[in-house]
C-alpha positions as CSV (number, residue, x, y, z in Angstrom):
1,M,-180.5,0.8,86.2
2,D,-177.7,1.9,88.6
3,E,-178.1,0.7,92.1
4,D,-177.3,4.2,93.3
5,F,-180.3,5.5,91.4
6,S,-182.9,2.9,92.4
7,F,-186.4,4.0,93.2
8,S,-185.7,4.2,97.0
9,K,-182.6,6.3,96.3
10,Q,-184.5,8.5,94.0
11,K,-187.0,9.2,96.7
12,E,-184.2,10.0,99.2
13,Y,-182.4,12.2,96.7
14,L,-185.6,14.0,95.8
15,Q,-186.5,14.8,99.4
16,K,-183.0,16.2,99.9
17,L,-183.2,18.3,96.7
18,I,-186.5,19.7,97.8
19,L,-185.3,20.6,101.3
20,D,-182.1,22.2,99.8
21,L,-184.2,24.3,97.4
22,T,-186.6,25.5,100.1
23,K,-183.6,26.4,102.3
24,E,-182.2,28.4,99.4
25,G,-185.5,30.4,99.4
26,K,-187.3,28.7,96.5
27,D,-191.1,28.6,97.0
28,I,-192.5,25.1,97.6
29,N,-195.3,25.8,95.1
30,E,-192.8,26.6,92.4
31,I,-190.9,23.4,93.1
32,M,-194.1,21.4,93.0
33,K,-195.0,22.9,89.6
34,T,-191.6,21.9,88.1
35,P,-191.9,19.0,85.6
36,F,-190.9,15.7,87.3
37,H,-188.6,14.8,84.4
38,F,-186.6,17.9,85.0
39,L,-186.2,17.1,88.7
40,I,-185.1,13.6,87.9
41,E,-182.4,15.0,85.5
42,L,-181.2,17.3,88.3
43,L,-181.0,14.4,90.6
44,R,-179.0,12.3,88.1
45,E,-176.5,15.2,87.6
46,R,-176.3,15.9,91.3
47,N,-175.8,12.3,92.4
48,K,-173.7,11.1,89.5
49,P,-170.9,8.7,90.6
50,K,-167.5,10.4,90.4
51,K,-165.0,8.9,88.1
52,V,-161.8,8.0,89.9
53,T,-158.6,8.1,87.8
54,S,-156.1,7.5,90.6
55,V,-156.0,5.5,93.8
56,M,-155.2,8.8,95.5
57,D,-158.6,10.1,94.5
58,L,-160.5,7.4,96.5
59,P,-162.3,8.6,99.6
């Protein structure tokens, strides 16, 4: 498993995702009814490491 997607990071990312969704106007009850697997897939996409093709692309 990627270190960037460890269980502690998943928790951190999930909290941020839920806060972002509620700020965008999503009802917390709808978020809580969302299948957990779907939320994890959203987290993986949202926090996927970016591929760097050039030294100039590094942060």
